[in-house]
C-alpha positions in Angstrom: -42.8 85.5 -4.9 -40.1 87.5 -4.9 -37.4 86.2 -3.2 -37.6 88.1 0.5 -41.5 87.5 0.7 -40.8 83.3 -0.3 -38.4 83.4 2.9 -40.9 85.2 4.9 -43.6 82.9 4.2 -41.4 79.7 4.4 -40.2 81.1 7.5 -44.4 81.2 8.8 -44.8 78.3 8.7 -41.4 76.9 10.2 -42.9 79.0 13.5 -46.3 78.2 13.4 -45.2 73.9 13.1 -43.8 75.0 15.8 -47.0 76.5 17.6 -49.0 73.6 16.6 -46.2 71.0 18.1 -46.4 73.5 21.4 -50.8 73.5 21.6 -51.0 69.7 20.6 -50.8 69.0 17.5 -49.1 65.4 17.3 -46.1 65.0 13.9 -48.9 63.0 13.1 -50.5 65.7 12.5 -48.0 67.7 11.3 -47.1 65.1 8.8 -50.7 65.2 7.3 -51.1 68.5 7.1 -47.4 68.8 5.0 -48.7 65.9 2.6 -51.7 68.9 2.0 -49.4 71.4 1.3 -47.0 68.8 -1.2 -50.4 67.9 -3.3 -50.7 72.0 -4.0 -47.0 71.8 -5.0 -46.7 74.8 -2.1 -42.7 74.3 -1.8 -42.1 77.4 0.6 -45.0 76.4 3.2 -43.3 72.5 2.8 -39.6 73.8 3.3 -40.1 75.6 5.6 -42.8 73.2 7.7 -39.8 69.9 7.2 -37.4 72.3 8.0 -39.4 72.3 11.7 -40.0 69.0 11.6 -36.5 67.9 11.5 -35.6 70.0 14.4 -38.1 69.4 16.4 -38.0 65.6 16.2 -33.7 65.9 17.7 -34.6 68.2 20.4 -35.1 67.5 23.8 -38.1 69.0 26.0 -35.7 71.8 27.1 -35.1 72.4 24.3 -38.0 72.9 22.4 -39.3 75.7 25.0 -36.0 77.4 24.4 -37.1 77.2 20.9 -40.8 78.7 21.9 -39.5 81.1 23.4 -37.7 82.4 21.1 -39.9 82.5 18.9 -42.3 84.1 21.2 -39.6 86.9 21.7 -39.4 86.0 25.5 -36.0 84.4 25.2 -32.5 85.2 23.5 -31.4 82.5 21.7 
């Protein structure tokens, strides 16, 4: 996989993590999913999930909603 493909793959998991939390999955559930990707050594997926989790843990609810809107193209960031 070339560098651009790896970045897009990682970005997919980054956005997927945001969407999963938005849809009601707990951070613990996301951490459990992260462990699965760590076990299969999917480092790009782990990078995207970890990046999103670190951001989400520091956000206010308003910031989180703004980010979801940005991801879905409903708001410029």
